mmCIF file of the N, C-alpha and C atoms, coordinates in Angstrom:
data_MODEL
# 
_entry.id   MODEL 
# 
loop_
_atom_site.group_PDB 
_atom_site.id 
_atom_site.type_symbol 
_atom_site.label_atom_id 
_atom_site.label_alt_id 
_atom_site.label_comp_id 
_atom_site.label_asym_id 
_atom_site.label_entity_id 
_atom_site.label_seq_id 
_atom_site.pdbx_PDB_ins_code 
_atom_site.Cartn_x 
_atom_site.Cartn_y 
_atom_site.Cartn_z 
_atom_site.occupancy 
_atom_site.B_iso_or_equiv 
_atom_site.pdbx_formal_charge 
_atom_site.auth_seq_id 
_atom_site.auth_comp_id 
_atom_site.auth_asym_id 
_atom_site.auth_atom_id 
_atom_site.pdbx_PDB_model_num 
ATOM 1   N N  . MET A 1 1  ? -1.764  -109.792 53.609 1.00 0.00 ? 1  MET A N  1 
ATOM 2   C CA . MET A 1 1  ? -1.627  -108.427 54.082 1.00 0.00 ? 1  MET A CA 1 
ATOM 3   C C  . MET A 1 1  ? -0.533  -107.735 53.270 1.00 0.00 ? 1  MET A C  1 
ATOM 4   N N  . ALA A 1 2  ? -0.807  -106.512 52.856 1.00 0.00 ? 2  ALA A N  1 
ATOM 5   C CA . ALA A 1 2  ? 0.149   -105.752 52.056 1.00 0.00 ? 2  ALA A CA 1 
ATOM 6   C C  . ALA A 1 2  ? 1.324   -105.309 52.908 1.00 0.00 ? 2  ALA A C  1 
ATOM 7   N N  . GLN A 1 3  ? 2.479   -105.318 52.288 1.00 0.00 ? 3  GLN A N  1 
ATOM 8   C CA . GLN A 1 3  ? 3.681   -104.829 52.959 1.00 0.00 ? 3  GLN A CA 1 
ATOM 9   C C  . GLN A 1 3  ? 4.144   -103.565 52.251 1.00 0.00 ? 3  GLN A C  1 
ATOM 10  N N  . PHE A 1 4  ? 4.781   -102.714 53.012 1.00 0.00 ? 4  PHE A N  1 
ATOM 11  C CA . PHE A 1 4  ? 5.344   -101.520 52.405 1.00 0.00 ? 4  PHE A CA 1 
ATOM 12  C C  . PHE A 1 4  ? 6.574   -101.111 53.182 1.00 0.00 ? 4  PHE A C  1 
ATOM 13  N N  . ASN A 1 5  ? 7.449   -100.403 52.495 1.00 0.00 ? 5  ASN A N  1 
ATOM 14  C CA . ASN A 1 5  ? 8.666   -99.888  53.108 1.00 0.00 ? 5  ASN A CA 1 
ATOM 15  C C  . ASN A 1 5  ? 8.634   -98.368  53.028 1.00 0.00 ? 5  ASN A C  1 
ATOM 16  N N  . VAL A 1 6  ? 9.135   -97.744  54.053 1.00 0.00 ? 6  VAL A N  1 
ATOM 17  C CA . VAL A 1 6  ? 9.215   -96.287  54.059 1.00 0.00 ? 6  VAL A CA 1 
ATOM 18  C C  . VAL A 1 6  ? 10.594  -95.865  54.532 1.00 0.00 ? 6  VAL A C  1 
ATOM 19  N N  . ASP A 1 7  ? 10.996  -94.708  54.100 1.00 0.00 ? 7  ASP A N  1 
ATOM 20  C CA . ASP A 1 7  ? 12.249  -94.120  54.566 1.00 0.00 ? 7  ASP A CA 1 
ATOM 21  C C  . ASP A 1 7  ? 11.870  -93.100  55.636 1.00 0.00 ? 7  ASP A C  1 
ATOM 22  N N  . SER A 1 8  ? 12.041  -93.474  56.885 1.00 0.00 ? 8  SER A N  1 
ATOM 23  C CA . SER A 1 8  ? 11.593  -92.615  57.986 1.00 0.00 ? 8  SER A CA 1 
ATOM 24  C C  . SER A 1 8  ? 12.321  -91.275  58.013 1.00 0.00 ? 8  SER A C  1 
ATOM 25  N N  . GLU A 1 9  ? 13.560  -91.240  57.530 1.00 0.00 ? 9  GLU A N  1 
ATOM 26  C CA . GLU A 1 9  ? 14.284  -89.966  57.496 1.00 0.00 ? 9  GLU A CA 1 
ATOM 27  C C  . GLU A 1 9  ? 13.656  -89.011  56.480 1.00 0.00 ? 9  GLU A C  1 
ATOM 28  N N  . VAL A 1 10 ? 13.237  -89.551  55.340 1.00 0.00 ? 10 VAL A N  1 
ATOM 29  C CA . VAL A 1 10 ? 12.581  -88.716  54.330 1.00 0.00 ? 10 VAL A CA 1 
ATOM 30  C C  . VAL A 1 10 ? 11.247  -88.211  54.867 1.00 0.00 ? 10 VAL A C  1 
ATOM 31  N N  . ILE A 1 11 ? 10.496  -89.094  55.509 1.00 0.00 ? 11 ILE A N  1 
ATOM 32  C CA . ILE A 1 11 ? 9.212   -88.684  56.088 1.00 0.00 ? 11 ILE A CA 1 
ATOM 33  C C  . ILE A 1 11 ? 9.424   -87.583  57.116 1.00 0.00 ? 11 ILE A C  1 
ATOM 34  N N  . ALA A 1 12 ? 10.402  -87.749  57.980 1.00 0.00 ? 12 ALA A N  1 
ATOM 35  C CA . ALA A 1 12 ? 10.669  -86.739  59.011 1.00 0.00 ? 12 ALA A CA 1 
ATOM 36  C C  . ALA A 1 12 ? 11.077  -85.411  58.385 1.00 0.00 ? 12 ALA A C  1 
ATOM 37  N N  . ALA A 1 13 ? 11.943  -85.459  57.369 1.00 0.00 ? 13 ALA A N  1 
ATOM 38  C CA . ALA A 1 13 ? 12.405  -84.223  56.727 1.00 0.00 ? 13 ALA A CA 1 
ATOM 39  C C  . ALA A 1 13 ? 11.264  -83.514  56.005 1.00 0.00 ? 13 ALA A C  1 
ATOM 40  N N  . LYS A 1 14 ? 10.472  -84.273  55.261 1.00 0.00 ? 14 LYS A N  1 
ATOM 41  C CA . LYS A 1 14 ? 9.360   -83.663  54.526 1.00 0.00 ? 14 LYS A CA 1 
ATOM 42  C C  . LYS A 1 14 ? 8.269   -83.177  55.480 1.00 0.00 ? 14 LYS A C  1 
ATOM 43  N N  . SER A 1 15 ? 8.077   -83.872  56.587 1.00 0.00 ? 15 SER A N  1 
ATOM 44  C CA . SER A 1 15 ? 7.113   -83.429  57.592 1.00 0.00 ? 15 SER A CA 1 
ATOM 45  C C  . SER A 1 15 ? 7.542   -82.098  58.191 1.00 0.00 ? 15 SER A C  1 
ATOM 46  N N  . ALA A 1 16 ? 8.834   -81.975  58.491 1.00 0.00 ? 16 ALA A N  1 
ATOM 47  C CA . ALA A 1 16 ? 9.348   -80.719  59.044 1.00 0.00 ? 16 ALA A CA 1 
ATOM 48  C C  . ALA A 1 16 ? 9.190   -79.590  58.032 1.00 0.00 ? 16 ALA A C  1 
ATOM 49  N N  . GLN A 1 17 ? 9.463   -79.891  56.763 1.00 0.00 ? 17 GLN A N  1 
ATOM 50  C CA . GLN A 1 17 ? 9.316   -78.883  55.718 1.00 0.00 ? 17 GLN A CA 1 
ATOM 51  C C  . GLN A 1 17 ? 7.852   -78.455  55.587 1.00 0.00 ? 17 GLN A C  1 
ATOM 52  N N  . ALA A 1 18 ? 6.954   -79.420  55.609 1.00 0.00 ? 18 ALA A N  1 
ATOM 53  C CA . ALA A 1 18 ? 5.525   -79.108  55.502 1.00 0.00 ? 18 ALA A CA 1 
ATOM 54  C C  . ALA A 1 18 ? 5.064   -78.278  56.693 1.00 0.00 ? 18 ALA A C  1 
ATOM 55  N N  . ARG A 1 19 ? 5.542   -78.605  57.888 1.00 0.00 ? 19 ARG A N  1 
ATOM 56  C CA . ARG A 1 19 ? 5.170   -77.824  59.077 1.00 0.00 ? 19 ARG A CA 1 
ATOM 57  C C  . ARG A 1 19 ? 5.645   -76.377  58.949 1.00 0.00 ? 19 ARG A C  1 
ATOM 58  N N  . SER A 1 20 ? 6.808   -76.197  58.341 1.00 0.00 ? 20 SER A N  1 
ATOM 59  C CA . SER A 1 20 ? 7.321   -74.851  58.116 1.00 0.00 ? 20 SER A CA 1 
ATOM 60  C C  . SER A 1 20 ? 6.401   -74.083  57.166 1.00 0.00 ? 20 SER A C  1 
ATOM 61  N N  . TYR A 1 21 ? 5.954   -74.755  56.105 1.00 0.00 ? 21 TYR A N  1 
ATOM 62  C CA . TYR A 1 21 ? 5.008   -74.127  55.181 1.00 0.00 ? 21 TYR A CA 1 
ATOM 63  C C  . TYR A 1 21 ? 3.701   -73.791  55.895 1.00 0.00 ? 21 TYR A C  1 
ATOM 64  N N  . VAL A 1 22 ? 3.230   -74.709  56.722 1.00 0.00 ? 22 VAL A N  1 
ATOM 65  C CA . VAL A 1 22 ? 1.988   -74.492  57.467 1.00 0.00 ? 22 VAL A CA 1 
ATOM 66  C C  . VAL A 1 22 ? 2.119   -73.254  58.347 1.00 0.00 ? 22 VAL A C  1 
ATOM 67  N N  . ALA A 1 23 ? 3.248   -73.117  59.034 1.00 0.00 ? 23 ALA A N  1 
ATOM 68  C CA . ALA A 1 23 ? 3.466   -71.950  59.893 1.00 0.00 ? 23 ALA A CA 1 
ATOM 69  C C  . ALA A 1 23 ? 3.456   -70.667  59.071 1.00 0.00 ? 23 ALA A C  1 
ATOM 70  N N  . SER A 1 24 ? 4.076   -70.703  57.900 1.00 0.00 ? 24 SER A N  1 
ATOM 71  C CA . SER A 1 24 ? 4.114   -69.532  57.032 1.00 0.00 ? 24 SER A CA 1 
ATOM 72  C C  . SER A 1 24 ? 2.721   -69.184  56.510 1.00 0.00 ? 24 SER A C  1 
ATOM 73  N N  . ILE A 1 25 ? 1.982   -70.197  56.076 1.00 0.00 ? 25 ILE A N  1 
ATOM 74  C CA . ILE A 1 25 ? 0.621   -69.971  55.580 1.00 0.00 ? 25 ILE A CA 1 
ATOM 75  C C  . ILE A 1 25 ? -0.251  -69.391  56.687 1.00 0.00 ? 25 ILE A C  1 
ATOM 76  N N  . THR A 1 26 ? -0.143  -69.952  57.878 1.00 0.00 ? 26 THR A N  1 
ATOM 77  C CA . THR A 1 26 ? -0.934  -69.475  59.009 1.00 0.00 ? 26 THR A CA 1 
ATOM 78  C C  . THR A 1 26 ? -0.620  -68.012  59.313 1.00 0.00 ? 26 THR A C  1 
ATOM 79  N N  . ALA A 1 27 ? 0.655   -67.663  59.308 1.00 0.00 ? 27 ALA A N  1 
ATOM 80  C CA . ALA A 1 27 ? 1.052   -66.277  59.566 1.00 0.00 ? 27 ALA A CA 1 
ATOM 81  C C  . ALA A 1 27 ? 0.512   -65.349  58.480 1.00 0.00 ? 27 ALA A C  1 
ATOM 82  N N  . ASP A 1 28 ? 0.596   -65.777  57.217 1.00 0.00 ? 28 ASP A N  1 
ATOM 83  C CA . ASP A 1 28 ? 0.092   -64.955  56.118 1.00 0.00 ? 28 ASP A CA 1 
ATOM 84  C C  . ASP A 1 28 ? -1.419  -64.767  56.203 1.00 0.00 ? 28 ASP A C  1 
ATOM 85  N N  . VAL A 1 29 ? -2.130  -65.844  56.508 1.00 0.00 ? 29 VAL A N  1 
ATOM 86  C CA . VAL A 1 29 ? -3.590  -65.766  56.633 1.00 0.00 ? 29 VAL A CA 1 
ATOM 87  C C  . VAL A 1 29 ? -3.970  -64.822  57.770 1.00 0.00 ? 29 VAL A C  1 
ATOM 88  N N  . ASN A 1 30 ? -3.292  -64.939  58.897 1.00 0.00 ? 30 ASN A N  1 
ATOM 89  C CA . ASN A 1 30 ? -3.581  -64.051  60.027 1.00 0.00 ? 30 ASN A CA 1 
ATOM 90  C C  . ASN A 1 30 ? -3.292  -62.594  59.676 1.00 0.00 ? 30 ASN A C  1 
ATOM 91  N N  . GLY A 1 31 ? -2.198  -62.361  58.950 1.00 0.00 ? 31 GLY A N  1 
ATOM 92  C CA . GLY A 1 31 ? -1.863  -61.004  58.523 1.00 0.00 ? 31 GLY A CA 1 
ATOM 93  C C  . GLY A 1 31 ? -2.901  -60.427  57.578 1.00 0.00 ? 31 GLY A C  1 
ATOM 94  N N  . MET A 1 32 ? -3.347  -61.255  56.631 1.00 0.00 ? 32 MET A N  1 
ATOM 95  C CA . MET A 1 32 ? -4.364  -60.789  55.689 1.00 0.00 ? 32 MET A CA 1 
ATOM 96  C C  . MET A 1 32 ? -5.672  -60.481  56.406 1.00 0.00 ? 32 MET A C  1 
ATOM 97  N N  . THR A 1 33 ? -6.042  -61.331  57.338 1.00 0.00 ? 33 THR A N  1 
ATOM 98  C CA . THR A 1 33 ? -7.272  -61.112  58.100 1.00 0.00 ? 33 THR A CA 1 
ATOM 99  C C  . THR A 1 33 ? -7.194  -59.801  58.876 1.00 0.00 ? 33 THR A C  1 
ATOM 100 N N  . ALA A 1 34 ? -6.072  -59.544  59.510 1.00 0.00 ? 34 ALA A N  1 
ATOM 101 C CA . ALA A 1 34 ? -5.896  -58.294  60.256 1.00 0.00 ? 34 ALA A CA 1 
ATOM 102 C C  . ALA A 1 34 ? -5.988  -57.090  59.322 1.00 0.00 ? 34 ALA A C  1 
ATOM 103 N N  . SER A 1 35 ? -5.374  -57.183  58.158 1.00 0.00 ? 35 SER A N  1 
ATOM 104 C CA . SER A 1 35 ? -5.430  -56.081  57.192 1.00 0.00 ? 35 SER A CA 1 
ATOM 105 C C  . SER A 1 35 ? -6.850  -55.832  56.712 1.00 0.00 ? 35 SER A C  1 
ATOM 106 N N  . LEU A 1 36 ? -7.585  -56.911  56.464 1.00 0.00 ? 36 LEU A N  1 
ATOM 107 C CA . LEU A 1 36 ? -8.969  -56.755  56.015 1.00 0.00 ? 36 LEU A CA 1 
ATOM 108 C C  . LEU A 1 36 ? -9.830  -56.100  57.088 1.00 0.00 ? 36 LEU A C  1 
ATOM 109 N N  . HIS A 1 37 ? -9.602  -56.466  58.345 1.00 0.00 ? 37 HIS A N  1 
ATOM 110 C CA . HIS A 1 37 ? -10.368 -55.841  59.425 1.00 0.00 ? 37 HIS A CA 1 
ATOM 111 C C  . HIS A 1 37 ? -10.015 -54.362  59.551 1.00 0.00 ? 37 HIS A C  1 
ATOM 112 N N  . ASP A 1 38 ? -8.747  -54.024  59.368 1.00 0.00 ? 38 ASP A N  1 
ATOM 113 C CA . ASP A 1 38 ? -8.347  -52.617  59.401 1.00 0.00 ? 38 ASP A CA 1 
ATOM 114 C C  . ASP A 1 38 ? -9.000  -51.839  58.258 1.00 0.00 ? 38 ASP A C  1 
ATOM 115 N N  . LEU A 1 39 ? -9.086  -52.464  57.103 1.00 0.00 ? 39 LEU A N  1 
ATOM 116 C CA . LEU A 1 39 ? -9.663  -51.824  55.930 1.00 0.00 ? 39 LEU A CA 1 
ATOM 117 C C  . LEU A 1 39 ? -11.171 -51.637  56.059 1.00 0.00 ? 39 LEU A C  1 
ATOM 118 N N  . GLN A 1 40 ? -11.809 -52.502  56.812 1.00 0.00 ? 40 GLN A N  1 
ATOM 119 C CA . GLN A 1 40 ? -13.265 -52.479  56.936 1.00 0.00 ? 40 GLN A CA 1 
ATOM 120 C C  . GLN A 1 40 ? -13.778 -51.117  57.391 1.00 0.00 ? 40 GLN A C  1 
ATOM 121 N N  . SER A 1 41 ? -13.067 -50.454  58.269 1.00 0.00 ? 41 SER A N  1 
ATOM 122 C CA . SER A 1 41 ? -13.541 -49.173  58.800 1.00 0.00 ? 41 SER A CA 1 
ATOM 123 C C  . SER A 1 41 ? -13.523 -48.057  57.757 1.00 0.00 ? 41 SER A C  1 
ATOM 124 N N  . SER A 1 42 ? -12.858 -48.267  56.633 1.00 0.00 ? 42 SER A N  1 
ATOM 125 C CA . SER A 1 42 ? -12.788 -47.218  55.615 1.00 0.00 ? 42 SER A CA 1 
ATOM 126 C C  . SER A 1 42 ? -13.986 -47.231  54.667 1.00 0.00 ? 42 SER A C  1 
ATOM 127 N N  . TRP A 1 43 ? -14.835 -48.254  54.764 1.00 0.00 ? 43 TRP A N  1 
ATOM 128 C CA . TRP A 1 43 ? -16.006 -48.354  53.896 1.00 0.00 ? 43 TRP A CA 1 
ATOM 129 C C  . TRP A 1 43 ? -17.233 -47.787  54.611 1.00 0.00 ? 43 TRP A C  1 
ATOM 130 N N  . THR A 1 44 ? -18.101 -47.112  53.848 1.00 0.00 ? 44 THR A N  1 
ATOM 131 C CA . THR A 1 44 ? -19.351 -46.598  54.405 1.00 0.00 ? 44 THR A CA 1 
ATOM 132 C C  . THR A 1 44 ? -20.502 -46.932  53.458 1.00 0.00 ? 44 THR A C  1 
ATOM 133 N N  . GLY A 1 45 ? -21.710 -46.860  53.971 1.00 0.00 ? 45 GLY A N  1 
ATOM 134 C CA . GLY A 1 45 ? -22.901 -47.077  53.155 1.00 0.00 ? 45 GLY A CA 1 
ATOM 135 C C  . GLY A 1 45 ? -22.975 -48.476  52.561 1.00 0.00 ? 45 GLY A C  1 
ATOM 136 N N  . SER A 1 46 ? -23.471 -48.538  51.311 1.00 0.00 ? 46 SER A N  1 
ATOM 137 C CA . SER A 1 46 ? -23.634 -49.842  50.665 1.00 0.00 ? 46 SER A CA 1 
ATOM 138 C C  . SER A 1 46 ? -22.289 -50.514  50.412 1.00 0.00 ? 46 SER A C  1 
ATOM 139 N N  . ALA A 1 47 ? -21.250 -49.707  50.230 1.00 0.00 ? 47 ALA A N  1 
ATOM 140 C CA . ALA A 1 47 ? -19.913 -50.280  50.053 1.00 0.00 ? 47 ALA A CA 1 
ATOM 141 C C  . ALA A 1 47 ? -19.501 -51.049  51.304 1.00 0.00 ? 47 ALA A C  1 
ATOM 142 N N  . SER A 1 48 ? -19.890 -50.541  52.463 1.00 0.00 ? 48 SER A N  1 
ATOM 143 C CA . SER A 1 48 ? -19.580 -51.220  53.721 1.00 0.00 ? 48 SER A CA 1 
ATOM 144 C C  . SER A 1 48 ? -20.275 -52.574  53.789 1.00 0.00 ? 48 SER A C  1 
ATOM 145 N N  . ALA A 1 49 ? -21.547 -52.609  53.387 1.00 0.00 ? 49 ALA A N  1 
ATOM 146 C CA . ALA A 1 49 ? -22.294 -53.872  53.392 1.00 0.00 ? 49 ALA A CA 1 
ATOM 147 C C  . ALA A 1 49 ? -21.687 -54.857  52.406 1.00 0.00 ? 49 ALA A C  1 
ATOM 148 N N  . ASN A 1 50 ? -21.307 -54.367  51.228 1.00 0.00 ? 50 ASN A N  1 
ATOM 149 C CA . ASN A 1 50 ? -20.675 -55.237  50.236 1.00 0.00 ? 50 ASN A CA 1 
ATOM 150 C C  . ASN A 1 50 ? -19.343 -55.777  50.748 1.00 0.00 ? 50 ASN A C  1 
ATOM 151 N N  . PHE A 1 51 ? -18.566 -54.903  51.382 1.00 0.00 ? 51 PHE A N  1 
ATOM 152 C CA . PHE A 1 51 ? -17.280 -55.346  51.909 1.00 0.00 ? 51 PHE A CA 1 
ATOM 153 C C  . PHE A 1 51 ? -17.482 -56.351  53.034 1.00 0.00 ? 51 PHE A C  1 
ATOM 154 N N  . GLN A 1 52 ? -18.515 -56.165  53.834 1.00 0.00 ? 52 GLN A N  1 
ATOM 155 C CA . GLN A 1 52 ? -18.819 -57.129  54.895 1.00 0.00 ? 52 GLN A CA 1 
ATOM 156 C C  . GLN A 1 52 ? -19.089 -58.502  54.292 1.00 0.00 ? 52 GLN A C  1 
ATOM 157 N N  . GLY A 1 53 ? -19.766 -58.539  53.149 1.00 0.00 ? 53 GLY A N  1 
ATOM 158 C CA . GLY A 1 53 ? -20.002 -59.807  52.459 1.00 0.00 ? 53 GLY A CA 1 
ATOM 159 C C  . GLY A 1 53 ? -18.704 -60.467  52.034 1.00 0.00 ? 53 GLY A C  1 
ATOM 160 N N  . VAL A 1 54 ? -17.776 -59.651  51.555 1.00 0.00 ? 54 VAL A N  1 
ATOM 161 C CA . VAL A 1 54 ? -16.460 -60.174  51.175 1.00 0.00 ? 54 VAL A CA 1 
ATOM 162 C C  . VAL A 1 54 ? -15.739 -60.720  52.405 1.00 0.00 ? 54 VAL A C  1 
ATOM 163 N N  . LEU A 1 55 ? -15.813 -59.984  53.509 1.00 0.00 ? 55 LEU A N  1 
ATOM 164 C CA . LEU A 1 55 ? -15.184 -60.455  54.747 1.00 0.00 ? 55 LEU A CA 1 
ATOM 165 C C  . LEU A 1 55 ? -15.796 -61.774  55.221 1.00 0.00 ? 55 LEU A C  1 
ATOM 166 N N  . ASP A 1 56 ? -17.108 -61.883  55.110 1.00 0.00 ? 56 ASP A N  1 
ATOM 167 C CA . ASP A 1 56 ? -17.770 -63.131  55.502 1.00 0.00 ? 56 ASP A CA 1 
ATOM 168 C C  . ASP A 1 56 ? -17.275 -64.301  54.656 1.00 0.00 ? 56 ASP A C  1 
ATOM 169 N N  . GLN A 1 57 ? -17.118 -64.068  53.348 1.00 0.00 ? 57 GLN A N  1 
ATOM 170 C CA . GLN A 1 57 ? -16.579 -65.116  52.476 1.00 0.00 ? 57 GLN A CA 1 
ATOM 171 C C  . GLN A 1 57 ? -15.152 -65.468  52.880 1.00 0.00 ? 57 GLN A C  1 
ATOM 172 N N  . TRP A 1 58 ? -14.352 -64.455  53.179 1.00 0.00 ? 58 TRP A N  1 
ATOM 173 C CA . TRP A 1 58 ? -12.974 -64.688  53.583 1.00 0.00 ? 58 TRP A CA 1 
ATOM 174 C C  . TRP A 1 58 ? -12.923 -65.520  54.868 1.00 0.00 ? 58 TRP A C  1 
ATOM 175 N N  . HIS A 1 59 ? -13.783 -65.198  55.830 1.00 0.00 ? 59 HIS A N  1 
ATOM 176 C CA . HIS A 1 59 ? -13.801 -65.956  57.081 1.00 0.00 ? 59 HIS A CA 1 
ATOM 177 C C  . HIS A 1 59 ? -14.173 -67.417  56.833 1.00 0.00 ? 59 HIS A C  1 
ATOM 178 N N  . ALA A 1 60 ? -15.112 -67.653  55.924 1.00 0.00 ? 60 ALA A N  1 
ATOM 179 C CA . ALA A 1 60 ? -15.484 -69.035  55.593 1.00 0.00 ? 60 ALA A CA 1 
ATOM 180 C C  . ALA A 1 60 ? -14.301 -69.767  54.963 1.00 0.00 ? 60 ALA A C  1 
ATOM 181 N N  . THR A 1 61 ? -13.607 -69.089  54.068 1.00 0.00 ? 61 THR A N  1 
ATOM 182 C CA . THR A 1 61 ? -12.424 -69.685  53.440 1.00 0.00 ? 61 THR A CA 1 
ATOM 183 C C  . THR A 1 61 ? -11.337 -69.923  54.477 1.00 0.00 ? 61 THR A C  1 
ATOM 184 N N  . GLN A 1 62 ? -11.155 -68.969  55.370 1.00 0.00 ? 62 GLN A N  1 
ATOM 185 C CA . GLN A 1 62 ? -10.149 -69.091  56.419 1.00 0.00 ? 62 GLN A CA 1 
ATOM 186 C C  . GLN A 1 62 ? -10.435 -70.309  57.299 1.00 0.00 ? 62 GLN A C  1 
ATOM 187 N N  . ARG A 1 63 ? -11.695 -70.526  57.631 1.00 0.00 ? 63 ARG A N  1 
ATOM 188 C CA . ARG A 1 63 ? -12.045 -71.694  58.451 1.00 0.00 ? 63 ARG A CA 1 
ATOM 189 C C  . ARG A 1 63 ? -11.725 -72.992  57.715 1.00 0.00 ? 63 ARG A C  1 
ATOM 190 N N  . GLN A 1 64 ? -11.958 -73.014  56.397 1.00 0.00 ? 64 GLN A N  1 
ATOM 191 C CA . GLN A 1 64 ? -11.624 -74.204  55.613 1.00 0.00 ? 64 GLN A CA 1 
ATOM 192 C C  . GLN A 1 64 ? -10.116 -74.438  55.592 1.00 0.00 ? 64 GLN A C  1 
ATOM 193 N N  . VAL A 1 65 ? -9.354  -73.365  55.429 1.00 0.00 ? 65 VAL A N  1 
ATOM 194 C CA . VAL A 1 65 ? -7.892  -73.473  55.431 1.00 0.00 ? 65 VAL A CA 1 
ATOM 195 C C  . VAL A 1 65 ? -7.409  -73.980  56.788 1.00 0.00 ? 65 VAL A C  1 
ATOM 196 N N  . GLU A 1 66 ? -7.954  -73.433  57.865 1.00 0.00 ? 66 GLU A N  1 
ATOM 197 C CA . GLU A 1 66 ? -7.559  -73.869  59.204 1.00 0.00 ? 66 GLU A CA 1 
ATOM 198 C C  . GLU A 1 66 ? -7.894  -75.339  59.431 1.00 0.00 ? 66 GLU A C  1 
ATOM 199 N N  . ALA A 1 67 ? -9.048  -75.789  58.945 1.00 0.00 ? 67 ALA A N  1 
ATOM 200 C CA . ALA A 1 67 ? -9.418  -77.200  59.087 1.00 0.00 ? 67 ALA A CA 1 
ATOM 201 C C  . ALA A 1 67 ? -8.458  -78.086  58.304 1.00 0.00 ? 67 ALA A C  1 
ATOM 202 N N  . SER A 1 68 ? -8.094  -77.660  57.104 1.00 0.00 ? 68 SER A N  1 
ATOM 203 C CA . SER A 1 68 ? -7.144  -78.430  56.299 1.00 0.00 ? 68 SER A CA 1 
ATOM 204 C C  . SER A 1 68 ? -5.772  -78.469  56.960 1.00 0.00 ? 68 SER A C  1 
ATOM 205 N N  . ILE A 1 69 ? -5.349  -77.348  57.509 1.00 0.00 ? 69 ILE A N  1 
ATOM 206 C CA . ILE A 1 69 ? -4.051  -77.298  58.194 1.00 0.00 ? 69 ILE A CA 1 
ATOM 207 C C  . ILE A 1 69 ? -4.057  -78.232  59.398 1.00 0.00 ? 69 ILE A C  1 
ATOM 208 N N  . THR A 1 70 ? -5.152  -78.256  60.133 1.00 0.00 ? 70 THR A N  1 
ATOM 209 C CA . THR A 1 70 ? -5.263  -79.164  61.273 1.00 0.00 ? 70 THR A CA 1 
ATOM 210 C C  . THR A 1 70 ? -5.146  -80.608  60.814 1.00 0.00 ? 70 THR A C  1 
ATOM 211 N N  . GLN A 1 71 ? -5.820  -80.955  59.727 1.00 0.00 ? 71 GLN A N  1 
ATOM 212 C CA . GLN A 1 71 ? -5.741  -82.321  59.203 1.00 0.00 ? 71 GLN A CA 1 
ATOM 213 C C  . GLN A 1 71 ? -4.330  -82.663  58.749 1.00 0.00 ? 71 GLN A C  1 
ATOM 214 N N  . ILE A 1 72 ? -3.662  -81.720  58.103 1.00 0.00 ? 72 ILE A N  1 
ATOM 215 C CA . ILE A 1 72 ? -2.286  -81.947  57.664 1.00 0.00 ? 72 ILE A CA 1 
ATOM 216 C C  . ILE A 1 72 ? -1.387  -82.171  58.869 1.00 0.00 ? 72 ILE A C  1 
ATOM 217 N N  . ASN A 1 73 ? -1.511  -81.319  59.885 1.00 0.00 ? 73 ASN A N  1 
ATOM 218 C CA . ASN A 1 73 ? -0.689  -81.477  61.086 1.00 0.00 ? 73 ASN A CA 1 
ATOM 219 C C  . ASN A 1 73 ? -0.933  -82.816  61.767 1.00 0.00 ? 73 ASN A C  1 
ATOM 220 N N  . GLU A 1 74 ? -2.190  -83.237  61.834 1.00 0.00 ? 74 GLU A N  1 
ATOM 221 C CA . GLU A 1 74 ? -2.504  -84.530  62.449 1.00 0.00 ? 74 GLU A CA 1 
ATOM 222 C C  . GLU A 1 74 ? -1.894  -85.676  61.648 1.00 0.00 ? 74 GLU A C  1 
ATOM 223 N N  . ALA A 1 75 ? -1.977  -85.605  60.325 1.00 0.00 ? 75 ALA A N  1 
ATOM 224 C CA . ALA A 1 75 ? -1.398  -86.650  59.480 1.00 0.00 ? 75 ALA A CA 1 
ATOM 225 C C  . ALA A 1 75 ? 0.121   -86.688  59.620 1.00 0.00 ? 75 ALA A C  1 
ATOM 226 N N  . LEU A 1 76 ? 0.742   -85.518  59.691 1.00 0.00 ? 76 LEU A N  1 
ATOM 227 C CA . LEU A 1 76 ? 2.197   -85.470  59.847 1.00 0.00 ? 76 LEU A CA 1 
ATOM 228 C C  . LEU A 1 76 ? 2.622   -86.019  61.202 1.00 0.00 ? 76 LEU A C  1 
ATOM 229 N N  . THR A 1 77 ? 1.841   -85.741  62.217 1.00 0.00 ? 77 THR A N  1 
ATOM 230 C CA . THR A 1 77 ? 2.147   -86.262  63.550 1.00 0.00 ? 77 THR A CA 1 
ATOM 231 C C  . THR A 1 77 ? 2.077   -87.782  63.552 1.00 0.00 ? 77 THR A C  1 
ATOM 232 N N  . ARG A 1 78 ? 1.058   -88.330  62.910 1.00 0.00 ? 78 ARG A N  1 
ATOM 233 C CA . ARG A 1 78 ? 0.930   -89.792  62.836 1.00 0.00 ? 78 ARG A CA 1 
ATOM 234 C C  . ARG A 1 78 ? 2.057   -90.410  62.015 1.00 0.00 ? 78 ARG A C  1 
ATOM 235 N N  . ALA A 1 79 ? 2.468   -89.727  60.950 1.00 0.00 ? 79 ALA A N  1 
ATOM 236 C CA . ALA A 1 79 ? 3.496   -90.277  60.059 1.00 0.00 ? 79 ALA A CA 1 
ATOM 237 C C  . ALA A 1 79 ? 4.889   -90.177  60.656 1.00 0.00 ? 79 ALA A C  1 
ATOM 238 N N  . GLY A 1 80 ? 5.106   -89.120  61.444 1.00 0.00 ? 80 GLY A N  1 
ATOM 239 C CA . GLY A 1 80 ? 6.464   -88.859  61.913 1.00 0.00 ? 80 GLY A CA 1 
ATOM 240 C C  . GLY A 1 80 ? 6.687   -89.297  63.295 1.00 0.00 ? 80 GLY A C  1 
# 
């Protein structure tokens, strides 16, 4: 069986730092999403449909980011 050594203080410190980044990323993503929704009302006609497509892509990307953040948080919880 393989053995390994870890520095639990380093893991705890880096986990806290990563959680801080996660909180910042989450806040930025939420802010961008709100801004995009506010902007949506300024488009009309075919531009509105095109912008809706962009919003749909953004929502798909946002869901991927949220899933990754959840996985990171779960890994940090297990490690720390």
